[in-house]
Rosetta silent file (secondary structure, phi, psi, omega in degrees, C-alpha in Angstrom):
SEQUENCE: XXXXXXXXXXXXXXXXXXXXXXXXXXXXXXXXXXXXXXXXXXXXXXXXXXXXXXXXXXXXXXXXXXXXXXXXXXXXXXXXXXXXXXXXXXXXXXXXXXXXXXXXXXXXXXXXXXXXXXXXXXXXXXXXXXXXXXXXXXXXXXXXXXXXXXXXXXXXXXXXXXXXXXXXXXXXXXXXXXXXXXXXXXXXXXXXXXXXXXXXXXXXXXXXXXXXXXXXXXXXXXXXXXXXXXXXXXXXXXXXXXXXXXXXXXXXXXXXXXXXXXXXXXXXXXXXXXXXXXXXXXXXXXXXX
SCORE:     score description
SCORE:     0.000 S_00000001
   1 L     0.000  -47.144  179.898  178.098  121.418  162.905 S_00000001
   2 H   -62.659  -39.164  178.906  175.856  118.679  161.536 S_00000001
   3 H   -63.653  -37.627  179.114  173.139  119.595  164.012 S_00000001
   4 H   -65.009  -40.657  178.942  173.328  123.230  162.913 S_00000001
   5 H   -63.583  -45.350  178.631  172.948  122.242  159.245 S_00000001
   6 H   -62.326  -38.607  179.546  169.955  120.059  160.045 S_00000001
   7 H   -64.835  -43.515  178.419  168.442  122.858  162.117 S_00000001
   8 H   -63.131  -42.485  178.367  168.916  125.374  159.299 S_00000001
   9 H   -61.334  -40.431  178.690  167.387  122.911  156.817 S_00000001
  10 H   -64.482  -40.226  179.342  164.404  122.375  159.098 S_00000001
  11 H   -64.381  -42.695  178.887  163.895  126.127  159.455 S_00000001
  12 H   -63.146  -39.550  178.885  164.017  126.604  155.664 S_00000001
  13 H   -63.219  -42.787  178.629  161.499  123.792  155.195 S_00000001
  14 H   -62.426  -40.757  179.796  159.119  125.399  157.675 S_00000001
  15 H   -63.406  -44.922 -179.806  159.466  128.754  155.910 S_00000001
  16 H   -61.374  -45.838  179.558  158.746  127.209  152.493 S_00000001
  17 H   -63.551  -37.573  179.137  155.692  125.376  153.805 S_00000001
  18 H   -65.159  -42.342  179.444  154.445  128.531  155.500 S_00000001
  19 H   -64.310  -44.166  179.144  154.803  130.546  152.289 S_00000001
  20 H   -63.910  -39.754  178.690  153.023  127.892  150.252 S_00000001
  21 H   -65.662  -40.088  178.594  150.270  127.663  152.831 S_00000001
  22 H   -63.354  -43.681  179.756  149.831  131.417  152.931 S_00000001
  23 H   -64.597  -36.895  179.835  149.581  131.609  149.151 S_00000001
  24 H   -66.656  -35.936 -178.444  147.084  128.803  149.120 S_00000001
  25 H   -86.502  -40.947 -170.098  144.887  130.508  151.665 S_00000001
  26 H  -121.384   -6.735 -176.975  145.366  134.199  150.917 S_00000001
  27 L   -72.850  174.789  179.979  147.233  134.458  147.636 S_00000001
  28 L   -68.157  139.387  176.773  145.764  135.496  144.317 S_00000001
  29 L   -78.605  164.209  176.128  143.506  132.973  142.636 S_00000001
  30 L   -54.641  146.692 -173.477  144.119  131.896  139.042 S_00000001
  31 L   -63.025  -18.830 -176.527  143.265  134.692  136.588 S_00000001
  32 L   -98.240   -2.078  179.378  140.476  132.649  135.024 S_00000001
  33 L   -66.900  128.308  176.944  138.560  131.790  138.214 S_00000001
  34 E   -91.685  109.133 -178.592  135.027  133.198  138.131 S_00000001
  35 E  -109.502  134.978  179.778  134.269  134.434  141.643 S_00000001
  36 E   -73.764  125.293  177.481  130.854  135.746  142.725 S_00000001
  37 E  -106.805  -22.640  174.737  131.099  139.322  144.016 S_00000001
  38 E  -157.724  151.434 -179.582  127.367  140.037  144.377 S_00000001
  39 E  -155.967  136.552  178.245  124.100  138.121  144.023 S_00000001
  40 E  -142.515  115.612 -178.319  120.428  138.959  144.416 S_00000001
  41 E    53.397   51.379 -179.436  117.717  136.359  143.806 S_00000001
  42 E  -130.086  154.169 -178.707  120.194  134.174  141.935 S_00000001
  43 E  -137.057  165.261  178.877  120.991  130.446  142.104 S_00000001
  44 E  -139.340  144.644  174.357  123.681  128.008  140.982 S_00000001
  45 E  -151.288  157.246 -179.994  123.671  124.324  140.115 S_00000001
  46 E   145.144 -159.952 -175.251  126.062  121.881  138.456 S_00000001
  47 L   -63.822  -34.730 -174.844  129.103  119.739  139.143 S_00000001
  48 L   -76.269  -40.266 -171.979  130.506  122.049  141.818 S_00000001
  49 L  -118.220    0.039  178.129  127.386  122.622  143.929 S_00000001
  50 E    72.813 -135.747 -178.504  124.975  119.854  142.912 S_00000001
  51 E   -63.371  163.718 -176.392  121.277  120.747  143.000 S_00000001
  52 E   -55.489  129.838  178.014  120.139  124.344  142.723 S_00000001
  53 E  -141.825  160.625 -178.075  121.235  126.462  145.668 S_00000001
  54 E   -62.873  137.971  178.017  121.379  130.169  146.411 S_00000001
  55 L   -81.283  134.568 -176.429  124.277  132.067  144.852 S_00000001
  56 L  -134.167  147.821  176.641  126.492  133.827  147.398 S_00000001
  57 L   -56.605  141.652 -179.985  129.482  136.193  147.253 S_00000001
  58 L    97.432  -19.198  178.616  132.810  134.394  147.445 S_00000001
  59 L   -69.154  148.467  174.357  131.688  131.276  145.587 S_00000001
  60 E  -102.511  124.476  179.580  133.771  130.067  142.618 S_00000001
  61 E   -92.257  116.545 -175.115  131.683  129.180  139.554 S_00000001
  62 L   -97.766  178.858  179.637  133.284  126.233  137.776 S_00000001
  63 L   -61.238  135.171 -178.829  132.991  124.609  134.371 S_00000001
  64 L    74.411    1.505  171.482  129.452  123.292  133.627 S_00000001
  65 L   -74.970  142.008 -179.382  127.974  125.229  136.551 S_00000001
  66 E  -111.563  128.785  177.205  124.735  127.015  135.651 S_00000001
  67 E  -111.418  131.561  179.380  123.862  130.432  137.113 S_00000001
  68 E  -128.099  141.013  171.836  120.280  131.706  136.980 S_00000001
  69 E  -114.649  141.499  179.474  118.769  135.013  138.051 S_00000001
  70 E   -84.704  177.449  173.114  115.085  135.387  138.832 S_00000001
  71 E   -58.152  132.302 -175.182  112.788  138.235  137.862 S_00000001
  72 E    68.253   13.654  178.170  114.242  141.365  139.491 S_00000001
  73 E   -96.108  171.998  178.218  117.399  139.339  140.231 S_00000001
  74 E  -164.246  163.381  176.587  121.034  140.038  139.350 S_00000001
  75 E  -158.326  150.682  177.257  124.546  138.666  139.811 S_00000001
  76 E  -134.489  129.955  178.872  128.123  139.815  139.225 S_00000001
  77 E  -120.004  145.905 -177.910  131.147  137.572  138.738 S_00000001
  78 E  -126.143  144.401  173.339  134.768  138.694  138.584 S_00000001
  79 E  -149.504  160.875  179.560  137.896  137.145  137.120 S_00000001
  80 L    62.490 -153.770 -177.700  141.384  138.278  136.235 S_00000001
  81 L   -89.951   74.808  176.076  142.428  141.844  136.981 S_00000001
  82 L    86.914    4.072  176.698  139.018  143.446  137.377 S_00000001
  83 E   -71.033  137.734 -176.182  137.230  141.679  134.508 S_00000001
  84 E  -132.785  149.765  172.930  133.527  141.268  135.304 S_00000001
  85 E  -125.623  116.260 -175.410  130.489  139.398  134.004 S_00000001
  86 E  -114.546  124.864 -178.905  127.178  140.902  135.165 S_00000001
  87 E   -99.039  131.502  174.079  123.862  139.087  134.767 S_00000001
  88 L   -85.712 -173.969 -178.474  120.583  140.996  134.579 S_00000001
  89 L   -65.588  154.636  176.532  117.210  139.639  135.639 S_00000001
  90 L    50.893   50.383 -177.359  115.756  136.435  134.158 S_00000001
  91 L  -121.583  141.747  177.779  119.115  135.287  132.790 S_00000001
  92 E  -127.604  124.235  177.728  120.532  131.772  132.410 S_00000001
  93 E  -139.003  149.618  178.324  124.213  131.126  131.696 S_00000001
  94 E  -127.747  137.634  179.023  126.515  128.102  131.854 S_00000001
  95 E   -81.417  120.971  179.559  130.310  128.120  132.107 S_00000001
  96 E   -93.905  -34.097 -177.399  131.805  126.168  129.203 S_00000001
  97 E  -158.917  146.719  176.004  135.481  126.816  129.822 S_00000001
  98 E  -156.444   98.560  176.420  137.701  128.775  132.204 S_00000001
  99 E  -150.250 -169.134 -175.283  141.474  128.526  131.909 S_00000001
 100 L   -64.170  -21.698 -179.652  144.490  130.617  130.953 S_00000001
 101 L   -79.573  -19.105  179.194  143.375  130.705  127.291 S_00000001
 102 E   150.844  170.415  177.784  140.083  132.420  128.139 S_00000001
 103 E  -110.935  133.667 -178.154  136.644  132.229  129.711 S_00000001
 104 E  -130.686  124.445  178.901  133.714  130.908  127.685 S_00000001
 105 E  -125.810  147.074  176.452  130.085  131.037  128.805 S_00000001
 106 E   -99.401  119.819  179.254  126.884  129.886  127.120 S_00000001
 107 E   -97.970  101.442 -176.724  124.097  132.467  127.383 S_00000001
 108 E   -76.233  -34.536 -177.978  120.872  130.518  127.084 S_00000001
 109 E  -168.023  145.591  174.779  118.544  133.441  127.735 S_00000001
 110 E   110.052 -148.052 -172.519  118.644  136.933  129.175 S_00000001
 111 E  -141.051  133.110  177.175  121.273  139.656  129.314 S_00000001
 112 E  -129.269  133.880  172.376  124.954  139.788  130.236 S_00000001
 113 E  -113.418  130.191 -176.088  127.203  142.848  130.402 S_00000001
 114 E  -119.064  144.368  173.163  130.950  142.196  130.369 S_00000001
 115 E  -128.213  107.041 -176.867  133.937  144.353  131.235 S_00000001
 116 E  -115.681  120.522 -179.056  137.196  142.807  130.075 S_00000001
 117 L   -97.219  153.782  178.879  140.422  144.682  130.660 S_00000001
 118 L   -58.809  131.397 -177.309  143.668  144.234  128.754 S_00000001
 119 L   104.675  -23.622  175.547  145.714  141.485  130.383 S_00000001
 120 L   -82.503  152.272  175.944  142.699  139.473  131.547 S_00000001
 121 L   -56.246  142.116  179.510  141.841  136.246  129.679 S_00000001
 122 L   -63.271  157.361 -179.034  139.471  136.975  126.743 S_00000001
 123 E  -117.155  129.048  172.697  135.755  136.330  127.179 S_00000001
 124 E  -110.715  126.611  171.853  133.523  134.427  124.742 S_00000001
 125 E  -108.473  114.544 -174.052  129.738  134.645  125.124 S_00000001
 126 E   -97.173  127.666  172.668  128.180  131.814  123.136 S_00000001
 127 L  -104.121 -171.679 -178.473  124.611  132.023  121.852 S_00000001
 128 L   -69.921  -16.835 -176.466  122.676  129.346  119.978 S_00000001
 129 L  -131.807  -18.805 -174.946  124.182  130.428  116.657 S_00000001
 130 L  -145.037  169.036  177.405  127.162  132.727  117.225 S_00000001
 131 E  -123.348  131.779  176.540  129.958  133.679  119.586 S_00000001
 132 E  -107.182  123.321 -174.344  130.676  137.229  120.765 S_00000001
 133 E  -118.380  135.592  175.488  134.296  137.711  121.824 S_00000001
 134 E  -135.581  133.139  179.690  135.900  140.557  123.753 S_00000001
 135 L  -117.394  -23.006  174.104  139.524  140.841  124.867 S_00000001
 136 L  -153.655   71.426 -171.829  139.745  144.523  125.828 S_00000001
 137 E  -158.813  158.262  168.398  136.196  145.828  125.684 S_00000001
 138 E  -110.598  126.228 -176.623  132.980  146.570  127.555 S_00000001
 139 E  -152.685  159.988 -178.908  129.989  144.980  125.838 S_00000001
 140 E  -124.537  142.681  176.426  126.451  143.711  126.346 S_00000001
 141 E  -130.338  128.874  173.518  124.714  140.663  124.881 S_00000001
 142 E  -114.344  134.781 -178.862  120.958  140.011  124.937 S_00000001
 143 E  -130.716  133.975  175.404  119.596  136.583  123.928 S_00000001
 144 L   -90.798  164.483 -177.174  115.995  135.477  123.425 S_00000001
 145 L   -61.476  -31.893 -178.219  114.783  131.990  124.228 S_00000001
 146 L   -89.484    6.616  173.011  114.542  131.085  120.529 S_00000001
 147 L   103.818   -6.093  174.968  118.129  132.128  119.788 S_00000001
 148 L   -69.290  148.740 -179.001  117.814  135.696  118.551 S_00000001
 149 E  -147.079  158.779  171.615  120.427  138.054  119.953 S_00000001
 150 E  -131.424  147.042  175.887  121.627  141.650  120.110 S_00000001
 151 E  -148.777  153.641  179.031  125.071  142.878  121.078 S_00000001
 152 E  -157.803  139.878  175.149  126.893  146.164  121.353 S_00000001
 153 E   -95.743  125.838  174.176  130.309  147.324  122.562 S_00000001
 154 E   -84.748  -23.416  177.851  130.304  150.359  124.829 S_00000001
 155 E  -147.792  142.220  177.674  134.120  150.451  124.714 S_00000001
 156 L    75.035 -157.414  179.211  136.709  148.904  122.434 S_00000001
 157 E  -127.567  150.963  174.856  135.854  146.353  119.764 S_00000001
 158 E  -125.119  163.587  177.123  134.224  142.935  119.828 S_00000001
 159 E  -117.089  135.388  174.688  134.157  140.091  117.318 S_00000001
 160 E  -107.210  114.377 -173.509  131.003  138.274  116.217 S_00000001
 161 E  -109.572  139.150  178.222  131.945  134.755  115.118 S_00000001
 162 E  -152.856 -170.235 -178.406  129.789  132.305  113.178 S_00000001
 163 L   -64.313  -24.153 -178.923  129.874  129.634  110.514 S_00000001
 164 L   -89.100    3.546 -178.783  130.559  132.303  107.888 S_00000001
 165 E   114.926 -156.903 -178.037  133.621  133.575  109.754 S_00000001
 166 E  -123.946  156.676  178.251  134.109  136.564  112.016 S_00000001
 167 E  -139.025  130.804  179.399  133.321  140.244  111.909 S_00000001
 168 E   -84.700  133.099 -176.863  134.828  143.012  114.010 S_00000001
 169 E  -120.821  124.027  179.729  132.293  145.426  115.502 S_00000001
 170 E   -82.129  167.438 -179.780  133.305  148.840  116.804 S_00000001
 171 L   -68.808  151.796  179.218  131.729  150.575  119.770 S_00000001
 172 L    85.352    4.238  179.307  128.489  152.478  119.282 S_00000001
 173 E  -120.893  132.012  178.904  127.109  149.981  116.759 S_00000001
 174 E   -97.416  143.918  178.765  124.389  147.444  117.572 S_00000001
 175 E  -122.688  130.192  178.543  124.247  143.995  115.982 S_00000001
 176 E  -125.023  150.124  176.495  121.048  141.945  115.782 S_00000001
 177 E  -162.221  141.205  167.401  120.429  138.460  114.408 S_00000001
 178 L   -77.348  167.555  177.665  117.868  135.709  114.426 S_00000001
 179 L   -59.594  114.768  178.417  119.086  132.195  115.124 S_00000001
 180 L    77.755   -1.242 -177.502  121.217  131.332  112.112 S_00000001
 181 L   -87.682  173.122  179.466  120.118  134.492  110.279 S_00000001
 182 L   -68.510  156.222  178.804  122.160  137.253  108.706 S_00000001
 183 L   -79.674  135.702  171.974  123.596  140.007  110.877 S_00000001
 184 E  -107.820  113.157 -176.131  121.793  143.334  111.001 S_00000001
 185 E  -112.141  124.667 -177.426  124.334  146.042  111.863 S_00000001
 186 E  -147.828  145.292  177.419  123.128  149.548  112.613 S_00000001
 187 E   -68.378  150.360 -179.730  124.391  152.629  114.487 S_00000001
 188 L   -88.089  122.427  178.665  122.734  153.393  117.796 S_00000001
 189 L   -84.551  172.468 -177.608  120.679  156.594  117.721 S_00000001
 190 L   -69.915  -40.537 -175.123  120.070  158.853  120.692 S_00000001
 191 L  -105.969  144.398  178.996  116.406  157.969  121.147 S_00000001
 192 L   -90.881  129.199  176.721  114.871  154.525  121.436 S_00000001
 193 L   -66.521  132.790  174.392  111.899  153.764  119.199 S_00000001
 194 E  -152.080  108.047  178.524  108.762  152.890  121.156 S_00000001
 195 E  -119.134  111.716 -174.378  105.342  152.708  119.530 S_00000001
 196 E  -105.677  135.111  175.457  102.713  151.220  121.870 S_00000001
 197 E  -105.215   95.850 -179.444   99.322  149.897  120.838 S_00000001
 198 L   -79.696  161.557  175.325   97.157  150.238  123.944 S_00000001
 199 L   -57.729  143.442 -178.737   93.683  148.664  124.256 S_00000001
 200 L   -63.876  -37.271 -179.466   91.055  150.735  122.449 S_00000001
 201 L   -97.006  129.247  178.234   88.814  150.785  125.505 S_00000001
 202 L   -91.392    2.877  175.250   90.215  152.302  128.702 S_00000001
 203 E  -132.346  129.637 -174.771   87.369  150.720  130.708 S_00000001
 204 E  -147.614  158.716  173.634   86.825  146.969  130.753 S_00000001
 205 L   -97.671   -5.715 -176.775   85.232  144.137  132.714 S_00000001
 206 L   -75.297  155.208 -178.642   88.089  141.771  131.808 S_00000001
 207 L   -86.436   -5.712  179.381   90.706  140.679  134.329 S_00000001
 208 E  -154.396  158.001  177.662   93.600  141.300  131.899 S_00000001
 209 E  -133.052  154.716  178.731   94.481  143.330  128.829 S_00000001
 210 E  -104.085  134.131  178.262   96.904  142.817  125.952 S_00000001
 211 E  -120.983  134.102  179.239   99.477  145.441  125.044 S_00000001
 212 E  -135.624  174.178  179.020  101.514  145.312  121.839 S_00000001
 213 E   165.733 -162.823 -178.154  103.825  147.565  119.880 S_00000001
 214 E  -141.088  140.857  178.342  107.207  148.018  118.273 S_00000001
 215 E  -149.194 -154.636  179.061  110.639  148.981  119.550 S_00000001
 216 L   -73.206  149.599  179.497  114.289  148.035  118.966 S_00000001
 217 L   -57.373  136.654  173.817  115.000  144.375  118.033 S_00000001
 218 L    59.020   25.012  177.111  115.339  141.959  120.977 S_00000001
 219 L   -76.241  158.932  175.979  114.819  144.666  123.583 S_00000001
 220 E   -87.928  125.187 -179.007  113.486  143.838  127.050 S_00000001
 221 E  -115.736  122.609  178.852  109.873  144.923  127.504 S_00000001
 222 E  -116.190  123.097  179.983  108.380  145.087  131.012 S_00000001
 223 E  -114.792  123.606 -177.111  104.650  145.651  131.399 S_00000001
 224 L    94.423  179.153 -179.303  103.328  146.413  134.883 S_00000001
 225 L  -134.595  161.858  176.225  105.198  146.837  138.146 S_00000001
 226 H    72.799 -161.689 -175.330  106.121  144.714  141.144 S_00000001
 227 H   -61.789  -25.379 -176.529  105.877  140.921  141.364 S_00000001
 228 H   -91.244    5.945  178.540  103.087  140.748  138.776 S_00000001
 229 L   -63.032  145.091  179.629  105.064  142.549  136.066 S_00000001
 230 E  -109.251  130.711 -179.453  105.297  140.700  132.754 S_00000001
 231 E  -118.752  128.441  176.425  108.613  140.629  130.850 S_00000001
 232 E  -134.304  170.960  174.767  108.969  139.741  127.193 S_00000001
 233 E  -120.854  140.103  178.090  111.530  140.421  124.463 S_00000001
 234 L   -70.429  158.468 -178.814  110.790  141.997  121.132 S_00000001
 235 L   -88.320 -168.198 -176.567  111.511  139.993  117.987 S_00000001
 236 L   -59.122  -33.056  179.670  113.897  140.748  115.113 S_00000001
 237 L   -88.001    1.295  179.591  111.495  143.392  113.780 S_00000001
 238 L    86.456    3.532 -179.128  111.055  144.913  117.216 S_00000001
 239 E   -76.677  144.569  176.896  107.478  143.662  117.627 S_00000001
 240 E  -144.646  158.892  179.293  106.282  142.677  121.084 S_00000001
 241 E  -152.002  131.697 -179.214  103.068  141.514  122.740 S_00000001
 242 E  -146.262  147.710  177.423  102.290  141.057  126.435 S_00000001
 243 E  -114.437  128.293 -176.297   99.242  140.390  128.587 S_00000001
 244 E  -122.171  142.100 -179.777   99.012  142.023  132.008 S_00000001
 245 E   -77.210  150.998  177.997   96.534  141.366  134.829 S_00000001
 246 L  -117.610  142.996  171.983   94.221  144.113  136.112 S_00000001
 247 L   -95.846  164.723  179.291   92.935  144.680  139.612 S_00000001
 248 L   -63.891  136.944 -179.499   89.471  146.047  140.315 S_00000001
 249 E    97.458 -157.377 -176.025   89.295  149.810  139.858 S_00000001
 250 E   -82.361  133.119  178.487   91.791  152.081  138.159 S_00000001
 251 E  -119.042  129.574  173.851   95.088  150.565  136.986 S_00000001
 252 E   -98.887  101.185 -175.814   98.092  152.585  135.935 S_00000001
 253 E   -87.273  116.990  179.849   99.792  150.283  133.436 S_00000001
 254 E  -102.201  131.185  176.559  103.482  151.117  133.004 S_00000001
 255 E  -118.162  121.718 -177.903  105.408  149.852  129.980 S_00000001
 256 E  -122.748  135.477  178.829  109.204  150.077  130.096 S_00000001
 257 E  -122.939  137.067  173.770  111.651  149.139  127.332 S_00000001
 258 E  -135.993  131.044 -177.249  115.428  148.760  127.582 S_00000001
 259 L  -105.884 -177.082 -175.199  117.642  147.765  124.665 S_00000001
 260 L   -64.606  -22.875  179.069  121.163  146.397  124.306 S_00000001
 261 L   -84.360   -2.385 -178.855  122.598  149.928  124.276 S_00000001
 262 L    85.125    3.490  177.391  121.052  150.647  127.681 S_00000001
 263 L   -72.142  145.006 -179.199  118.548  153.110  126.235 S_00000001
 264 E  -130.861  149.922  174.726  115.217  153.197  128.028 S_00000001
 265 E  -144.788  143.487 -176.589  111.740  154.459  127.237 S_00000001
 266 E  -131.153  136.759  173.297  108.607  154.448  129.396 S_00000001
 267 E  -130.072  146.688 -179.169  104.934  154.816  128.546 S_00000001
 268 E  -131.440  137.120  178.199  101.983  154.864  130.980 S_00000001
 269 E  -138.423  137.263  177.151   98.298  154.255  130.321 S_00000001
 270 E   -93.414  132.116  177.962   95.358  154.191  132.751 S_00000001
 271 E  -132.799  128.653 -179.778   92.853  151.352  132.402 S_00000001
 272 E  -102.682  130.306  174.536   89.848  150.929  134.681 S_00000001
 273 E  -104.071  124.703  178.180   88.459  147.501  135.462 S_00000001
 274 L  -132.436   95.708 -176.026   84.814  147.382  136.501 S_00000001
 275 L   -88.842    3.409 -179.987   83.617  143.792  136.722 S_00000001
 276 L   -74.329  129.542  179.549   80.298  144.712  138.370 S_00000001
 277 L   -67.080  145.150  178.821   77.314  143.754  136.235 S_00000001
 278 L   -61.714  142.320 -178.402   75.070  146.669  135.240 S_00000001
 279 L   -85.454  127.715  178.886   72.085  147.189  137.557 S_00000001
 280 L   -92.857  122.850  178.869   68.675  146.712  135.933 S_00000001
 281 L   -84.193  131.887  178.037   66.013  149.115  137.248 S_00000001
 282 L   -71.268  141.291 -179.398   62.543  147.605  137.727 S_00000001
 283 L  -121.151  141.857  178.515   59.841  149.362  135.746 S_00000001
 284 L   -83.821  128.320 -178.311   56.130  149.532  136.509 S_00000001
 285 L  -105.642  124.966  178.794   54.007  148.205  133.683 S_00000001
 286 L  -109.228  121.360 -179.631   50.514  149.606  133.331 S_00000001
 287 L   -89.322  128.671  179.085   48.095  147.614  131.236 S_00000001
 288 L   -89.041  174.627  179.096   45.584  149.637  129.416 S_00000001
 289 L   -69.521    0.000    0.000   42.102  148.713  128.407 S_00000001
């Protein structure tokens, strides 16, 4: 009888250990764990991974880890029940907190689009001056290097928090602000403003030209194509300025703008570079009497 009891106890212990082991290996991770689901030209560094290393699907991004995407890079992280944080190109973010109370990331520069479903921990995106919070919303945040930002909810509502308190922002409305400046709240129109000031001369001997203009505040402006493309962000007034290199011969300079609402506009201008010095023709001089 005693042997049977001990045998049953041993069997129960094995079952419990097996269940715990299975959950540890294959069970659901905590709802606040940020797991990489896709990465392209992105890196991670911090307490978890040490020096900068390539970002790969399946990695868990921990507190104080920094994720960076290069030009033309991207990354997507998932947590909770389908909540996602997607980084666009040239973006730098650091995880400040990730627990059952919520996920908090610091967006130093670039663009993040978030999809937070009801039941997932809320998400805070911290800029240099304010915090954008979403608990059941889809929203985008763009941040410039000097602290200016734009944000917009595509679904649900978000809160913009600062030293003066918080303000609830409904979907379809864009919010812009300089670092520490007042909020500019405006409805998003169908068409994106884009006024480009091209060089006056379409033929030049110079190796580069400057393009300027005006668009939506803090929008991403890309001038040129491929690896040599130049990316800048417009300021609070929507002004931008960029210098792009020219190759010898005809150049088709493409200028593309995308704002926080996902609106895009494209302009193209042809500029010819001819660095060959003009040829001087020799002339016969006849001296008269």
